[in-house]
Structures are given as structure tokens and as C-alpha cells.
C-alpha positions in Angstrom: 124.3 67.6 -96.0 123.0 69.0 -99.3 121.1 71.7 -99.6 119.4 73.4 -102.5 120.8 76.7 -104.6 119.8 79.5 -107.4 120.5 82.2 -108.9 118.2 85.6 -107.7 118.4 88.7 -109.8 117.8 91.2 -107.6 116.6 93.1 -104.5 113.4 92.3 -105.1 113.6 88.8 -106.3 115.2 87.9 -102.7 112.2 89.9 -100.7 109.9 87.9 -102.7 111.8 84.3 -102.0 111.4 85.0 -97.8 107.8 86.4 -98.3 107.5 82.9 -99.4 109.9 81.1 -96.5 108.1 83.7 -94.2 103.8 82.2 -95.6 105.8 78.5 -94.7 106.7 79.8 -90.8 105.3 78.9 -87.4 106.6 79.6 -84.0 109.5 78.4 -83.0 110.9 78.6 -86.4 114.5 80.1 -86.4 116.3 81.2 -90.1 120.3 81.8 -90.1 121.4 84.1 -92.7 124.8 84.1 -93.6 126.4 85.9 -96.6 129.1 89.1 -96.5 128.1 93.3 -95.8 125.1 93.6 -98.4 124.6 90.3 -99.5 120.4 91.0 -98.4 120.2 89.2 -95.5 118.0 92.5 -94.0 116.4 92.4 -97.7 115.7 88.5 -97.0 114.8 89.4 -93.9 111.7 92.3 -94.8 110.5 89.2 -97.1 109.9 87.3 -94.7 108.8 89.9 -92.4 105.8 90.6 -95.2 104.9 86.7 -95.4 104.1 86.4 -91.9 101.8 89.6 -92.1 104.0 92.6 -91.2 101.7 94.7 -89.3 101.0 98.1 -91.5 102.9 100.8 -91.1 106.8 98.7 -89.9 109.5 98.4 -91.6 112.3 96.0 -91.5 115.6 97.4 -90.4 119.0 95.7 -89.6 119.9 95.2 -86.1 123.0 95.8 -86.1 123.5 98.8 -83.5 119.9 97.5 -81.8 121.0 93.5 -81.7 117.5 92.4 -81.6 114.2 94.5 -83.3 111.5 92.8 -82.5 108.0 92.5 -85.2 104.4 92.0 -84.7 103.8 89.7 -87.3 101.1 86.8 -86.9 103.7 85.3 -85.4 106.0 87.9 -84.1 109.8 88.3 -85.1 113.0 89.0 -83.7 115.6 89.2 -85.6 119.3 89.6 -84.2 122.4 90.1 -85.7 125.4 88.6 -83.7 128.0 90.5 -86.0 128.9 93.3 -83.1 129.3 90.4 -80.2 132.9 89.0 -79.7 131.2 85.9 -78.1 128.4 83.6 -77.6 128.7 84.0 -74.2 127.6 87.5 -74.7 124.4 86.6 -76.9 123.4 84.6 -73.7 123.4 88.0 -71.9 120.9 89.4 -74.2 118.8 86.1 -73.5 119.2 84.8 -77.0 118.7 81.3 -76.0 115.7 82.2 -73.5 114.2 83.7 -76.6 115.1 81.7 -79.6 112.6 79.1 -81.0 110.3 79.6 -78.0 106.3 81.3 -79.7 108.6 83.6 -82.5 109.9 83.3 -85.8 113.7 83.6 -85.4 116.0 85.2 -87.8 119.3 85.0 -87.0 121.8 87.4 -89.2 125.7 86.5 -89.6 124.6 83.4 -87.4 128.0 82.3 -88.8 130.0 83.5 -86.4 128.6 81.1 -83.2 126.6 78.2 -85.0 127.0 76.5 -81.5 123.8 78.6 -80.9 121.9 77.9 -83.3 118.6 75.1 -82.6 119.2 72.3 -85.1 116.5 73.1 -86.5 117.3 76.1 -88.1 117.1 76.4 -91.8 120.3 77.9 -93.2 120.2 80.4 -95.8 123.1 81.7 -97.3 123.2 85.2 -99.7 126.2 86.0 -101.6 127.5 88.4 -104.2 127.1 87.0 -107.4 127.9 88.8 -110.8 124.1 90.6 -111.5 122.3 89.6 -108.7 123.0 87.0 -105.1 123.6 83.5 -105.0 121.2 81.7 -102.6 121.9 78.6 -100.0 119.5 76.9 -99.2 120.4 73.9 -96.0 117.9 71.9 -93.3 119.7 72.1 -90.1 121.4 68.8 -89.8 118.8 65.6 -89.9 116.4 68.6 -91.5 114.8 68.0 -94.8 114.6 70.9 -97.1 112.8 68.6 -100.1 109.8 71.8 -99.4 111.9 74.4 -100.4 112.4 73.0 -104.5 108.6 74.2 -104.7 109.5 77.9 -104.0 110.0 80.5 -106.3 113.0 81.7 -107.8 112.5 80.8 -111.5 109.4 82.3 -111.4 111.0 85.7 -110.5 112.9 87.4 -113.7 116.6 86.7 -113.9 116.6 84.1 -111.3 117.1 80.4 -112.0 115.6 77.2 -111.0 116.8 75.7 -107.7 119.7 72.4 -107.7 121.3 70.4 -105.3 124.5 71.3 -104.0 127.0 69.0 -101.7 128.3 72.2 -100.3 128.7 72.1 -96.9 126.9 74.0 -94.6 128.2 77.1 -92.8 127.7 75.7 -89.4 130.3 72.7 -90.9 132.5 75.5 -92.2 135.5 77.7 -90.7 133.6 81.4 -90.2 133.7 83.8 -92.5 133.9 86.3 -91.0 
């Protein structure tokens, strides 16, 4: 399944892209984030929450130890981190499948660890370290269409590049990188 990829320079470009996607989100949307430690998954989520009108005074933090953080936005945000889970069954134990895809926007870090529990309509976002910044790649889950994403503001950011199509397989089609 083809995706779209671009280069982002710095944390602010990552937040700006997350914010642009956040402005487009509605209840039931699922964002599956993948990438190595420190690649910007939580930074991207900070932007997404801002685009969803994060409540004044609230901040987005990594849910590494809490497993799920909730944020008051125009559509409530569930921010999951699957890194510390040993199995998809453990995700069920914390109510993952019951809550994802409902009346919230769900953002799932380390989604590639258990792709079988990620809804097929998820937007997959890969963030990877690259000299001077990071490479971001977007895929709509199987059967989706991300043509809308080519209008997202990467090239308007200093040091960013325009979106290009990539034939790289989606994370749900690859073996886990963990």
C-alpha cells in the first residue's frame, strides 16, 4: 500500500504536522504511531492535541508508565503506549479494544508491536531519525485513501520537504521493529 513521506526538521515541524492532523480529526479516528525511541511520537501527539483544542493548562506527556493518558479536547484524546505490554491480551486487560474507535481520538505509540489490535481504518504514522531531523511517513490502513494528506503543511516548514509517494510497506505489513 503506497504511503506519503517527507522530511521534517526539528521538533516544531513535527508538532506542526501533528497539529494539522489534529484539526482534521473526529470521534472514532485512530492514529497508529511507530518509530524508535526518541523519534518524536510524543512530540507529534502534543501537536495533535493542540489541533484538537487541548484544554488550557493541560500538557501531553508520554504514557510509557501509565499505559494510557486521557486529554480533554474538543474530541477527547486517548494516548496509549504499547511498549511495555507483552501481548495483545494485555492490551485487552486495560480496555484497549473497548475504548479505541469510540467517541474519542485514539493515538497509539508503538502500534507496530501488536498490529492485529489496531483498527483497519487507522492512520499509520512512522517517525524515524534522519540526519538533521526526522523522516515522517503516513499510510492509511488497508483499503484507506490518504490523498488528503498531501495537503498537510510540511513544505511550509523551514527545512521540510514536500510529500512524495513511497511504495514502502505499511507497518502492519512489516515484522515488528522492537
